[in-house]
Jmol script that loads the backbone (N, CA, C; Angstrom):
load data "model"
ATOM      1  N   MET A   1    -187.284 -70.521-103.723  1.00  0.00           N
ATOM      2  CA  MET A   1    -186.060 -70.640-102.951  1.00  0.00           C
ATOM      3  C   MET A   1    -185.008 -71.353-103.795  1.00  0.00           C
ATOM      4  N   ARG A   2    -183.779 -70.854-103.767  1.00  0.00           N
ATOM      5  CA  ARG A   2    -182.703 -71.433-104.567  1.00  0.00           C
ATOM      6  C   ARG A   2    -182.073 -72.611-103.836  1.00  0.00           C
ATOM      7  N   SER A   3    -181.607 -73.572-104.625  1.00  0.00           N
ATOM      8  CA  SER A   3    -181.019 -74.764-104.035  1.00  0.00           C
ATOM      9  C   SER A   3    -179.629 -74.469-103.480  1.00  0.00           C
ATOM     10  N   LEU A   4    -179.188 -75.327-102.589  1.00  0.00           N
ATOM     11  CA  LEU A   4    -177.857 -75.204-102.017  1.00  0.00           C
ATOM     12  C   LEU A   4    -176.804 -75.335-103.108  1.00  0.00           C
ATOM     13  N   ALA A   5    -177.018 -76.240-104.067  1.00  0.00           N
ATOM     14  CA  ALA A   5    -176.066 -76.423-105.163  1.00  0.00           C
ATOM     15  C   ALA A   5    -175.933 -75.149-105.992  1.00  0.00           C
ATOM     16  N   TYR A   6    -177.055 -74.485-106.241  1.00  0.00           N
ATOM     17  CA  TYR A   6    -177.024 -73.235-107.000  1.00  0.00           C
ATOM     18  C   TYR A   6    -176.239 -72.172-106.234  1.00  0.00           C
ATOM     19  N   CYS A   7    -176.497 -72.038-104.955  1.00  0.00           N
ATOM     20  CA  CYS A   7    -175.796 -71.051-104.144  1.00  0.00           C
ATOM     21  C   CYS A   7    -174.297 -71.335-104.110  1.00  0.00           C
ATOM     22  N   PHE A   8    -173.931 -72.605-103.971  1.00  0.00           N
ATOM     23  CA  PHE A   8    -172.523 -72.989-103.973  1.00  0.00           C
ATOM     24  C   PHE A   8    -171.877 -72.609-105.301  1.00  0.00           C
ATOM     25  N   ALA A   9    -172.557 -72.902-106.411  1.00  0.00           N
ATOM     26  CA  ALA A   9    -172.022 -72.611-107.736  1.00  0.00           C
ATOM     27  C   ALA A   9    -171.819 -71.118-107.945  1.00  0.00           C
ATOM     28  N   MET A  10    -172.708 -70.311-107.406  1.00  0.00           N
ATOM     29  CA  MET A  10    -172.583 -68.869-107.584  1.00  0.00           C
ATOM     30  C   MET A  10    -171.495 -68.273-106.680  1.00  0.00           C
ATOM     31  N   MET A  11    -171.312 -68.863-105.506  1.00  0.00           N
ATOM     32  CA  MET A  11    -170.290 -68.364-104.581  1.00  0.00           C
ATOM     33  C   MET A  11    -168.905 -68.886-104.940  1.00  0.00           C
ATOM     34  N   PHE A  12    -168.844 -70.123-105.401  1.00  0.00           N
ATOM     35  CA  PHE A  12    -167.572 -70.776-105.700  1.00  0.00           C
ATOM     36  C   PHE A  12    -167.657 -71.435-107.075  1.00  0.00           C
ATOM     37  N   PRO A  13    -167.644 -70.646-108.144  1.00  0.00           N
ATOM     38  CA  PRO A  13    -167.874 -71.217-109.467  1.00  0.00           C
ATOM     39  C   PRO A  13    -166.793 -72.185-109.940  1.00  0.00           C
ATOM     40  N   LEU A  14    -165.537 -71.962-109.585  1.00  0.00           N
ATOM     41  CA  LEU A  14    -164.482 -72.853-110.062  1.00  0.00           C
ATOM     42  C   LEU A  14    -164.621 -74.262-109.494  1.00  0.00           C
ATOM     43  N   PRO A  15    -164.718 -74.437-108.160  1.00  0.00           N
ATOM     44  CA  PRO A  15    -164.890 -75.804-107.658  1.00  0.00           C
ATOM     45  C   PRO A  15    -166.187 -76.450-108.139  1.00  0.00           C
ATOM     46  N   ALA A  16    -167.245 -75.653-108.280  1.00  0.00           N
ATOM     47  CA  ALA A  16    -168.507 -76.215-108.758  1.00  0.00           C
ATOM     48  C   ALA A  16    -168.374 -76.682-110.196  1.00  0.00           C
ATOM     49  N   CYS A  17    -167.648 -75.943-111.006  1.00  0.00           N
ATOM     50  CA  CYS A  17    -167.430 -76.332-112.399  1.00  0.00           C
ATOM     51  C   CYS A  17    -166.596 -77.613-112.472  1.00  0.00           C
ATOM     52  N   ILE A  18    -165.580 -77.712-111.629  1.00  0.00           N
ATOM     53  CA  ILE A  18    -164.740 -78.917-111.593  1.00  0.00           C
ATOM     54  C   ILE A  18    -165.580 -80.130-111.220  1.00  0.00           C
ATOM     55  N   GLU A  19    -166.409 -79.990-110.214  1.00  0.00           N
ATOM     56  CA  GLU A  19    -167.259 -81.114-109.803  1.00  0.00           C
ATOM     57  C   GLU A  19    -168.245 -81.498-110.903  1.00  0.00           C
ATOM     58  N   ALA A  20    -168.805 -80.495-111.582  1.00  0.00           N
ATOM     59  CA  ALA A  20    -169.738 -80.772-112.681  1.00  0.00           C
ATOM     60  C   ALA A  20    -169.037 -81.518-113.805  1.00  0.00           C
ATOM     61  N   ALA A  21    -167.813 -81.126-114.112  1.00  0.00           N
ATOM     62  CA  ALA A  21    -167.053 -81.794-115.174  1.00  0.00           C
ATOM     63  C   ALA A  21    -166.719 -83.227-114.778  1.00  0.00           C
ATOM     64  N   LEU A  22    -166.346 -83.433-113.532  1.00  0.00           N
ATOM     65  CA  LEU A  22    -165.988 -84.782-113.081  1.00  0.00           C
ATOM     66  C   LEU A  22    -167.186 -85.722-113.092  1.00  0.00           C
ATOM     67  N   GLU A  23    -168.384 -85.179-112.986  1.00  0.00           N
ATOM     68  CA  GLU A  23    -169.580 -86.027-113.091  1.00  0.00           C
ATOM     69  C   GLU A  23    -169.736 -86.593-114.502  1.00  0.00           C
ATOM     70  N   LEU A  24    -169.085 -85.969-115.479  1.00  0.00           N
ATOM     71  CA  LEU A  24    -169.142 -86.437-116.868  1.00  0.00           C
ATOM     72  C   LEU A  24    -168.019 -87.425-117.199  1.00  0.00           C
ATOM     73  N   ALA A  25    -167.132 -87.662-116.240  1.00  0.00           N
ATOM     74  CA  ALA A  25    -165.971 -88.521-116.480  1.00  0.00           C
ATOM     75  C   ALA A  25    -166.391 -89.965-116.732  1.00  0.00           C
ATOM     76  N   ARG A  26    -165.602 -90.604-117.572  1.00  0.00           N
ATOM     77  CA  ARG A  26    -165.813 -92.028-117.872  1.00  0.00           C
ATOM     78  C   ARG A  26    -164.491 -92.745-117.644  1.00  0.00           C
ATOM     79  N   TYR A  27    -164.535 -93.873-116.975  1.00  0.00           N
ATOM     80  CA  TYR A  27    -163.334 -94.626-116.640  1.00  0.00           C
ATOM     81  C   TYR A  27    -163.433 -96.025-117.229  1.00  0.00           C
ATOM     82  N   ASP A  28    -162.289 -96.534-117.667  1.00  0.00           N
ATOM     83  CA  ASP A  28    -162.215 -97.892-118.209  1.00  0.00           C
ATOM     84  C   ASP A  28    -161.009 -98.599-117.620  1.00  0.00           C
ATOM     85  N   MET A  29    -161.166 -99.887-117.365  1.00  0.00           N
ATOM     86  CA  MET A  29    -160.026-100.689-116.967  1.00  0.00           C
ATOM     87  C   MET A  29    -159.363-101.206-118.244  1.00  0.00           C
ATOM     88  N   LEU A  30    -158.062-101.012-118.337  1.00  0.00           N
ATOM     89  CA  LEU A  30    -157.318-101.438-119.508  1.00  0.00           C
ATOM     90  C   LEU A  30    -156.887-102.898-119.370  1.00  0.00           C
ATOM     91  N   GLU A  31    -156.392-103.458-120.463  1.00  0.00           N
ATOM     92  CA  GLU A  31    -156.003-104.876-120.465  1.00  0.00           C
ATOM     93  C   GLU A  31    -154.956-105.219-119.419  1.00  0.00           C
ATOM     94  N   ASP A  32    -154.078-104.263-119.107  1.00  0.00           N
ATOM     95  CA  ASP A  32    -153.018-104.530-118.133  1.00  0.00           C
ATOM     96  C   ASP A  32    -153.454-104.282-116.686  1.00  0.00           C
ATOM     97  N   GLY A  33    -154.745-103.980-116.484  1.00  0.00           N
ATOM     98  CA  GLY A  33    -155.266-103.778-115.140  1.00  0.00           C
ATOM     99  C   GLY A  33    -155.187-102.345-114.650  1.00  0.00           C
ATOM    100  N   THR A  34    -154.591-101.457-115.429  1.00  0.00           N
ATOM    101  CA  THR A  34    -154.565-100.041-115.063  1.00  0.00           C
ATOM    102  C   THR A  34    -155.852 -99.380-115.541  1.00  0.00           C
ATOM    103  N   PHE A  35    -156.016 -98.099-115.222  1.00  0.00           N
ATOM    104  CA  PHE A  35    -157.255 -97.396-115.556  1.00  0.00           C
ATOM    105  C   PHE A  35    -156.982 -96.174-116.415  1.00  0.00           C
ATOM    106  N   ALA A  36    -157.932 -95.894-117.276  1.00  0.00           N
ATOM    107  CA  ALA A  36    -157.917 -94.691-118.103  1.00  0.00           C
ATOM    108  C   ALA A  36    -159.200 -93.928-117.824  1.00  0.00           C
ATOM    109  N   GLY A  37    -159.091 -92.617-117.776  1.00  0.00           N
ATOM    110  CA  GLY A  37    -160.266 -91.782-117.559  1.00  0.00           C
ATOM    111  C   GLY A  37    -160.263 -90.629-118.542  1.00  0.00           C
ATOM    112  N   GLU A  38    -161.463 -90.185-118.911  1.00  0.00           N
ATOM    113  CA  GLU A  38    -161.577 -89.052-119.821  1.00  0.00           C
ATOM    114  C   GLU A  38    -162.875 -88.310-119.555  1.00  0.00           C
ATOM    115  N   ILE A  39    -162.874 -87.064-119.973  1.00  0.00           N
ATOM    116  CA  ILE A  39    -164.088 -86.253-119.976  1.00  0.00           C
ATOM    117  C   ILE A  39    -164.271 -85.855-121.428  1.00  0.00           C
ATOM    118  N   SER A  40    -165.070 -86.616-122.150  1.00  0.00           N
ATOM    119  CA  SER A  40    -165.157 -86.463-123.604  1.00  0.00           C
ATOM    120  C   SER A  40    -165.665 -85.084-124.026  1.00  0.00           C
ATOM    121  N   LYS A  41    -166.440 -84.428-123.190  1.00  0.00           N
ATOM    122  CA  LYS A  41    -166.948 -83.100-123.532  1.00  0.00           C
ATOM    123  C   LYS A  41    -165.829 -82.051-123.527  1.00  0.00           C
ATOM    124  N   LEU A  42    -164.735 -82.357-122.850  1.00  0.00           N
ATOM    125  CA  LEU A  42    -163.612 -81.429-122.740  1.00  0.00           C
ATOM    126  C   LEU A  42    -162.419 -82.008-123.500  1.00  0.00           C
ATOM    127  N   LYS A  43    -162.144 -81.454-124.647  1.00  0.00           N
ATOM    128  CA  LYS A  43    -161.109 -81.986-125.543  1.00  0.00           C
ATOM    129  C   LYS A  43    -159.742 -82.034-124.859  1.00  0.00           C
ATOM    130  N   GLY A  44    -159.146 -83.219-124.890  1.00  0.00           N
ATOM    131  CA  GLY A  44    -157.800 -83.391-124.370  1.00  0.00           C
ATOM    132  C   GLY A  44    -157.700 -83.731-122.898  1.00  0.00           C
ATOM    133  N   ILE A  45    -158.826 -83.868-122.214  1.00  0.00           N
ATOM    134  CA  ILE A  45    -158.781 -84.188-120.787  1.00  0.00           C
ATOM    135  C   ILE A  45    -158.846 -85.701-120.623  1.00  0.00           C
ATOM    136  N   ALA A  46    -157.686 -86.278-120.315  1.00  0.00           N
ATOM    137  CA  ALA A  46    -157.577 -87.723-120.114  1.00  0.00           C
ATOM    138  C   ALA A  46    -156.488 -87.970-119.079  1.00  0.00           C
ATOM    139  N   ALA A  47    -156.565 -89.115-118.426  1.00  0.00           N
ATOM    140  CA  ALA A  47    -155.569 -89.466-117.417  1.00  0.00           C
ATOM    141  C   ALA A  47    -155.500 -90.975-117.281  1.00  0.00           C
ATOM    142  N   PHE A  48    -154.407 -91.425-116.673  1.00  0.00           N
ATOM    143  CA  PHE A  48    -154.182 -92.850-116.458  1.00  0.00           C
ATOM    144  C   PHE A  48    -153.682 -93.060-115.041  1.00  0.00           C
ATOM    145  N   GLY A  49    -153.938 -94.242-114.502  1.00  0.00           N
ATOM    146  CA  GLY A  49    -153.457 -94.562-113.165  1.00  0.00           C
ATOM    147  C   GLY A  49    -153.420 -96.056-112.931  1.00  0.00           C
ATOM    148  N   LYS A  50    -152.588 -96.458-111.982  1.00  0.00           N
ATOM    149  CA  LYS A  50    -152.492 -97.876-111.635  1.00  0.00           C
ATOM    150  C   LYS A  50    -153.763 -98.373-110.966  1.00  0.00           C
ATOM    151  N   THR A  51    -154.436 -97.462-110.249  1.00  0.00           N
ATOM    152  CA  THR A  51    -155.697 -97.794-109.590  1.00  0.00           C
ATOM    153  C   THR A  51    -156.757 -96.799-110.057  1.00  0.00           C
ATOM    154  N   LEU A  52    -158.008 -97.132-109.810  1.00  0.00           N
ATOM    155  CA  LEU A  52    -159.088 -96.211-110.174  1.00  0.00           C
ATOM    156  C   LEU A  52    -158.932 -94.899-109.414  1.00  0.00           C
ATOM    157  N   ARG A  53    -158.602 -94.964-108.143  1.00  0.00           N
ATOM    158  CA  ARG A  53    -158.430 -93.749-107.326  1.00  0.00           C
ATOM    159  C   ARG A  53    -157.316 -92.874-107.888  1.00  0.00           C
ATOM    160  N   GLU A  54    -156.202 -93.486-108.257  1.00  0.00           N
ATOM    161  CA  GLU A  54    -155.088 -92.724-108.834  1.00  0.00           C
ATOM    162  C   GLU A  54    -155.507 -92.070-110.148  1.00  0.00           C
ATOM    163  N   CYS A  55    -156.254 -92.794-110.958  1.00  0.00           N
ATOM    164  CA  CYS A  55    -156.748 -92.261-112.222  1.00  0.00           C
ATOM    165  C   CYS A  55    -157.694 -91.081-111.976  1.00  0.00           C
ATOM    166  N   GLU A  56    -158.576 -91.220-111.010  1.00  0.00           N
ATOM    167  CA  GLU A  56    -159.492 -90.126-110.667  1.00  0.00           C
ATOM    168  C   GLU A  56    -158.720 -88.878-110.233  1.00  0.00           C
ATOM    169  N   ASN A  57    -157.705 -89.077-109.404  1.00  0.00           N
ATOM    170  CA  ASN A  57    -156.901 -87.951-108.929  1.00  0.00           C
ATOM    171  C   ASN A  57    -156.145 -87.289-110.082  1.00  0.00           C
ATOM    172  N   GLU A  58    -155.591 -88.100-110.977  1.00  0.00           N
ATOM    173  CA  GLU A  58    -154.869 -87.562-112.132  1.00  0.00           C
ATOM    174  C   GLU A  58    -155.812 -86.809-113.060  1.00  0.00           C
ATOM    175  N   LEU A  59    -157.023 -87.331-113.223  1.00  0.00           N
ATOM    176  CA  LEU A  59    -157.996 -86.664-114.085  1.00  0.00           C
ATOM    177  C   LEU A  59    -158.403 -85.317-113.481  1.00  0.00           C
ATOM    178  N   ARG A  60    -158.619 -85.285-112.185  1.00  0.00           N
ATOM    179  CA  ARG A  60    -158.952 -84.025-111.498  1.00  0.00           C
ATOM    180  C   ARG A  60    -157.824 -83.007-111.691  1.00  0.00           C
ATOM    181  N   SER A  61    -156.596 -83.445-111.526  1.00  0.00           N
ATOM    182  CA  SER A  61    -155.450 -82.557-111.683  1.00  0.00           C
ATOM    183  C   SER A  61    -155.354 -82.021-113.107  1.00  0.00           C
ATOM    184  N   ALA A  62    -155.532 -82.893-114.091  1.00  0.00           N
ATOM    185  CA  ALA A  62    -155.495 -82.464-115.493  1.00  0.00           C
ATOM    186  C   ALA A  62    -156.610 -81.463-115.781  1.00  0.00           C
ATOM    187  N   LEU A  63    -157.786 -81.718-115.249  1.00  0.00           N
ATOM    188  CA  LEU A  63    -158.926 -80.830-115.434  1.00  0.00           C
ATOM    189  C   LEU A  63    -158.664 -79.462-114.812  1.00  0.00           C
ATOM    190  N   GLU A  64    -158.165 -79.446-113.577  1.00  0.00           N
ATOM    191  CA  GLU A  64    -157.866 -78.183-112.906  1.00  0.00           C
ATOM    192  C   GLU A  64    -156.855 -77.370-113.707  1.00  0.00           C
ATOM    193  N   ASP A  65    -155.791 -78.019-114.168  1.00  0.00           N
ATOM    194  CA  ASP A  65    -154.778 -77.323-114.973  1.00  0.00           C
ATOM    195  C   ASP A  65    -155.376 -76.791-116.265  1.00  0.00           C
ATOM    196  N   TRP A  66    -156.206 -77.602-116.915  1.00  0.00           N
ATOM    197  CA  TRP A  66    -156.836 -77.217-118.181  1.00  0.00           C
ATOM    198  C   TRP A  66    -157.699 -75.971-117.994  1.00  0.00           C
ATOM    199  N   ILE A  67    -158.486 -75.948-116.936  1.00  0.00           N
ATOM    200  CA  ILE A  67    -159.353 -74.800-116.672  1.00  0.00           C
ATOM    201  C   ILE A  67    -158.521 -73.559-116.346  1.00  0.00           C
ATOM    202  N   LEU A  68    -157.544 -73.707-115.448  1.00  0.00           N
ATOM    203  CA  LEU A  68    -156.743 -72.549-115.044  1.00  0.00           C
ATOM    204  C   LEU A  68    -155.954 -71.967-116.212  1.00  0.00           C
ATOM    205  N   LEU A  69    -155.385 -72.824-117.056  1.00  0.00           N
ATOM    206  CA  LEU A  69    -154.675 -72.318-118.232  1.00  0.00           C
ATOM    207  C   LEU A  69    -155.636 -71.655-119.207  1.00  0.00           C
ATOM    208  N   GLY A  70    -156.812 -72.234-119.368  1.00  0.00           N
ATOM    209  CA  GLY A  70    -157.816 -71.630-120.235  1.00  0.00           C
ATOM    210  C   GLY A  70    -158.207 -70.246-119.763  1.00  0.00           C
ATOM    211  N   LEU A  71    -158.389 -70.094-118.455  1.00  0.00           N
ATOM    212  CA  LEU A  71    -158.721 -68.782-117.895  1.00  0.00           C
ATOM    213  C   LEU A  71    -157.565 -67.800-118.067  1.00  0.00           C
ATOM    214  N   LYS A  72    -156.357 -68.275-117.801  1.00  0.00           N
ATOM    215  CA  LYS A  72    -155.182 -67.402-117.894  1.00  0.00           C
ATOM    216  C   LYS A  72    -154.986 -66.866-119.308  1.00  0.00           C
ATOM    217  N   PHE A  73    -155.192 -67.720-120.311  1.00  0.00           N
ATOM    218  CA  PHE A  73    -154.955 -67.320-121.694  1.00  0.00           C
ATOM    219  C   PHE A  73    -156.214 -66.837-122.408  1.00  0.00           C
ATOM    220  N   GLY A  74    -157.324 -66.746-121.682  1.00  0.00           N
ATOM    221  CA  GLY A  74    -158.544 -66.196-122.253  1.00  0.00           C
ATOM    222  C   GLY A  74    -159.259 -67.111-123.231  1.00  0.00           C
ATOM    223  N   HIS A  75    -159.037 -68.421-123.112  1.00  0.00           N
ATOM    224  CA  HIS A  75    -159.739 -69.370-123.978  1.00  0.00           C
ATOM    225  C   HIS A  75    -161.204 -69.456-123.590  1.00  0.00           C
ATOM    226  N   LYS A  76    -162.053 -69.701-124.549  1.00  0.00           N
ATOM    227  CA  LYS A  76    -163.489 -69.890-124.291  1.00  0.00           C
ATOM    228  C   LYS A  76    -163.675 -71.270-123.680  1.00  0.00           C
ATOM    229  N   LEU A  77    -164.184 -71.316-122.467  1.00  0.00           N
ATOM    230  CA  LEU A  77    -164.415 -72.582-121.776  1.00  0.00           C
ATOM    231  C   LEU A  77    -165.880 -72.977-121.918  1.00  0.00           C
ATOM    232  N   PRO A  78    -166.154 -74.284-121.983  1.00  0.00           N
ATOM    233  CA  PRO A  78    -167.544 -74.720-122.101  1.00  0.00           C
ATOM    234  C   PRO A  78    -168.331 -74.452-120.818  1.00  0.00           C
ATOM    235  N   VAL A  79    -169.606 -74.240-120.975  1.00  0.00           N
ATOM    236  CA  VAL A  79    -170.511 -74.067-119.837  1.00  0.00           C
ATOM    237  C   VAL A  79    -170.886 -75.454-119.333  1.00  0.00           C
ATOM    238  N   LEU A  80    -170.674 -75.689-118.050  1.00  0.00           N
ATOM    239  CA  LEU A  80    -170.986 -76.982-117.440  1.00  0.00           C
ATOM    240  C   LEU A  80    -171.971 -76.777-116.306  1.00  0.00           C
ATOM    241  N   ALA A  81    -173.065 -77.514-116.338  1.00  0.00           N
ATOM    242  CA  ALA A  81    -174.104 -77.446-115.305  1.00  0.00           C
ATOM    243  C   ALA A  81    -174.567 -76.000-115.083  1.00  0.00           C
ATOM    244  N   GLY A  82    -174.616 -75.242-116.162  1.00  0.00           N
ATOM    245  CA  GLY A  82    -175.057 -73.862-116.076  1.00  0.00           C
ATOM    246  C   GLY A  82    -174.014 -72.899-115.536  1.00  0.00           C
ATOM    247  N   ILE A  83    -172.797 -73.383-115.302  1.00  0.00           N
ATOM    248  CA  ILE A  83    -171.724 -72.542-114.757  1.00  0.00           C
ATOM    249  C   ILE A  83    -170.855 -72.075-115.916  1.00  0.00           C
ATOM    250  N   ASP A  84    -170.839 -70.770-116.134  1.00  0.00           N
ATOM    251  CA  ASP A  84    -170.070 -70.187-117.229  1.00  0.00           C
ATOM    252  C   ASP A  84    -168.890 -69.422-116.640  1.00  0.00           C
ATOM    253  N   LEU A  85    -167.728 -70.058-116.624  1.00  0.00           N
ATOM    254  CA  LEU A  85    -166.535 -69.411-116.071  1.00  0.00           C
ATOM    255  C   LEU A  85    -166.064 -68.249-116.927  1.00  0.00           C
ATOM    256  N   ASN A  86    -166.549 -68.168-118.150  1.00  0.00           N
ATOM    257  CA  ASN A  86    -166.179 -67.060-119.027  1.00  0.00           C
ATOM    258  C   ASN A  86    -166.795 -65.748-118.543  1.00  0.00           C
ATOM    259  N   LYS A  87    -167.835 -65.821-117.725  1.00  0.00           N
ATOM    260  CA  LYS A  87    -168.545 -64.628-117.264  1.00  0.00           C
ATOM    261  C   LYS A  87    -168.307 -64.317-115.788  1.00  0.00           C
ATOM    262  N   VAL A  88    -167.428 -65.078-115.148  1.00  0.00           N
ATOM    263  CA  VAL A  88    -167.168 -64.849-113.729  1.00  0.00           C
ATOM    264  C   VAL A  88    -166.466 -63.505-113.577  1.00  0.00           C
ATOM    265  N   GLN A  89    -167.001 -62.683-112.701  1.00  0.00           N
ATOM    266  CA  GLN A  89    -166.422 -61.364-112.457  1.00  0.00           C
ATOM    267  C   GLN A  89    -165.729 -61.343-111.101  1.00  0.00           C
ATOM    268  N   HIS A  90    -164.880 -60.392-110.942  1.00  0.00           N
ATOM    269  CA  HIS A  90    -164.161 -60.172-109.685  1.00  0.00           C
ATOM    270  C   HIS A  90    -163.261 -61.354-109.323  1.00  0.00           C
ATOM    271  N   ALA A  91    -162.819 -62.074-110.333  1.00  0.00           N
ATOM    272  CA  ALA A  91    -161.907 -63.193-110.079  1.00  0.00           C
ATOM    273  C   ALA A  91    -160.574 -62.849-110.722  1.00  0.00           C
ATOM    274  N   ARG A  92    -159.525 -63.374-110.154  1.00  0.00           N
ATOM    275  CA  ARG A  92    -158.219 -63.172-110.755  1.00  0.00           C
ATOM    276  C   ARG A  92    -157.340 -64.351-110.410  1.00  0.00           C
ATOM    277  N   LEU A  93    -156.377 -64.592-111.265  1.00  0.00           N
ATOM    278  CA  LEU A  93    -155.411 -65.646-111.019  1.00  0.00           C
ATOM    279  C   LEU A  93    -154.153 -65.023-110.434  1.00  0.00           C
ATOM    280  N   ALA A  94    -153.507 -65.725-109.555  1.00  0.00           N
ATOM    281  CA  ALA A  94    -152.249 -65.234-109.010  1.00  0.00           C
ATOM    282  C   ALA A  94    -151.218 -65.187-110.121  1.00  0.00           C
ATOM    283  N   SER A  95    -150.440 -64.131-110.168  1.00  0.00           N
ATOM    284  CA  SER A  95    -149.398 -64.039-111.189  1.00  0.00           C
ATOM    285  C   SER A  95    -148.161 -64.760-110.703  1.00  0.00           C
ATOM    286  N   THR A  96    -147.398 -65.267-111.652  1.00  0.00           N
ATOM    287  CA  THR A  96    -146.178 -65.985-111.288  1.00  0.00           C
ATOM    288  C   THR A  96    -144.959 -65.230-111.696  1.00  0.00           C
TER     289      THR A  96
END
end "model"
wireframe off; spacefill off
backbone 0.3
color backbone group
């Protein structure tokens, strides 16, 4: 029997990939009391915030943009938690 997490990942690969990436996030409190966050496995994904919550939200937003732009321009995205967005079929991005 397949796990609920596996079924979720197969039905909704983008949100599952985002959650998998956020599990790899690392946060630090800076000298001025603000926070920095990064996902070192994903080059260029970093964010800052006055509070940890704000930093988490900014990191999520940066990650979402990074993934969507990567998909739009056909960049090879890393496989996270067994989720390969490069192989997702029947998906499309809204055109602007």
